[in-house]
C-alpha positions, 0 to 999 in steps of 0.5 A: 366737264367744260374746258376753257378754249386754249390757242388751238381752239381759237383758230379761224375755220378759214385757215384750217387744213381741208376736212379729210374725214367723210361726214357720218350721220350723228346717230351712225356714229353714237350708236356705233360707239355704244355697241348696241345692237339694233333691236334690243331684247325684251326681258321681262323685269320690275321697275322703269321702262316695264311694257304692261303686259309683259317685256321691256320698251326698247324705243330708247337705250336708257334701260340698257346703258349706264348713263357713264356709259352713254355720255362717253360714247356720245362725246366720241361720237361727236368728235368724230362727226366735228372731225368731219365737218373741220370743226375741231379746232372750235369744238368743246367737250360736251357738257354732261346732263347734271341729273343724268337720266330723270330729267325730263320736264314734261311727259306725255302718253296717247290714250289708247284702249288693248283688248278692251282696256284703256292704255297709256303709252309712248308714240313710236311710228312704224317703217311703214309710217304709222303710229302706234303706241307702246304702254309703257307708265314709267320711263327712266328719263322721267321723274318718277312723280310723273309715271303715278300721274299716269298710273293714276289717270289710267285706273280712273279710265276704268271707272264708270264715270269715265265712260264718255272719254274713250275715243275723245281723250287723245293725250295726257301730257305732265309738266314740271319737276318733282315737287309741282307738276300740270297736267294737261288732257288733250281732247278731240271734242268738248261736251257737258259729258265729257267735261263732266268726266274730265272733272271727276278725273280732274278731283280725283287726280289732284286728291290722290297726288299732291304735287298736281297743281294745275289741270287743264283740258286742250281742245285739238281738232287736228287729226290727233299725231302730236300732243298739243296738234298741228298747231298755228302757235300764232292763235291761242288754242281753246282751253279750259283750267279745271283746276290750279294756275296757268302759270309754271316755274323753271328755276335757271341759276337760282332765278324763278322764270315763270311760263305759261303751260302752254309756252315752250320751256327746255326740257332738260332744266340741270342742262339748261342752267349750264347752257345759260352759263357758256353761253354767256362765257362764249358771248360775252355780252358787254355794257354798250351791248344790244342784244336780238334774241330770235324764238326769245321763248319766255325771255329766258337768254335775253334776260339772263344777258340783261344785267350785262347789256345796254338792252335787249329785244325778244321777238317770238311767234307764241302769244304765250311765250310773249306773255311770259316773257312779259311777266318775266320783265316785270318780275325782275324790273328789266325795263331795258328789255322788251318783247314783241310778237310776231312770225319770224320770216327774212322780212319780219328779222329786217324788220326788227332788226336793224343794221348793227354795230360792234355792239350788236349781238343776236341770239338765234334759238330755233325750234327743233325744224331750224329756223324759216328760209332766208333767216340767216341770211337776213340776220347776216345782212344786218351785220351783227358782231357776234351771233350765238345759233342753238341747235336741238336737231345736230342734223341742221348743223352742217348746212347751217354751219355752211351758210353762216360762212358764206355770209362772213360769219366764223366759228369761234366755239361749238358746244354741245350739250347732253339734253337729251340723254337716252336718245340720239338727240344733242343740242349745241351752241355755236357761236360766231363772230363776223370777219368783219368786226375785230376780236 
């Protein structure tokens, strides 16, 4: 569903007409296009999205809208959003999710008790700012195998051997696609009784469901609000491996990339594959280019660009991500690609990124809350010829694009990706070219 840019698409925004429409939030535009009520009706049904005890989960709209209708509403809402920003000359159509539903490669449930029984639920924030959980085991956005893991765990938590776990076991996390799953139990403390119970739970889970290939225990000493805690990514957490390997694979473009269970990976592998294809097509790395990959994760984009470029350097704060990236370098025999671990700040960007030439390109793929303040300005100060900036939170797009333009970078393409169907979130790839560099 991706179309090539035509002459209109290549217009420089600095020469395009002033925008005529006010900027509206994308979620508001999208919700209006879907035409759904603010509160979806709760009716009892069998199958995915069923809440234990009766009713239907209404945390997202996946159960109420077919994917094709959702895609069209999202695509139209995105064009309205782009129009408000004056971006239509460089805007691309929404790239669909190949799987539609059932795309998630990571799922998590909060463990809680209700009516004296163990429950696993999706986390929701109340209007008062508190955290609660909706007891949903099977979700339309997740592979059916994830639901089977949650079901087996919940049933085992009612067994006598699991008595040490209530109040200690906080979350159950499942990573992987249909044939191979890693399961992580997050706990608030680790002791002999807890570990004995978790070992028994691990054995029963592996024995009951063959796709479970590894089981780990992760110590979370935070307030338990987040499934891996409010951890410092520069520090290695305390964890135990109960079964299997700590390493997983994600197949992109027919190539297997490895990453640690605690390293970041994209939640939708099908859409990620389209993202890498279009990133190459829009960024156009060349044989003399050097690629600087900021927030590189397990090295996906650096290594995808590597066969076409002179060299690449990836930077990430996570020890697990850098360890994964270096393992991928060895697997692919890409000696001209290097990875370094560092906190990403304006100063460290300047330290690792030398003054650029017309053969230098930057890929910026920050976490959801965006890059640290001043990082964009530091990148622009080094004057790379082209920059690819990925956004997983669309609300950061207006401010960031204005920042790039003030630094002398014009957007030449903005491509949205349906990375998170069923939600109000969208992944975007914006490619910028320095106004000081030739086309």
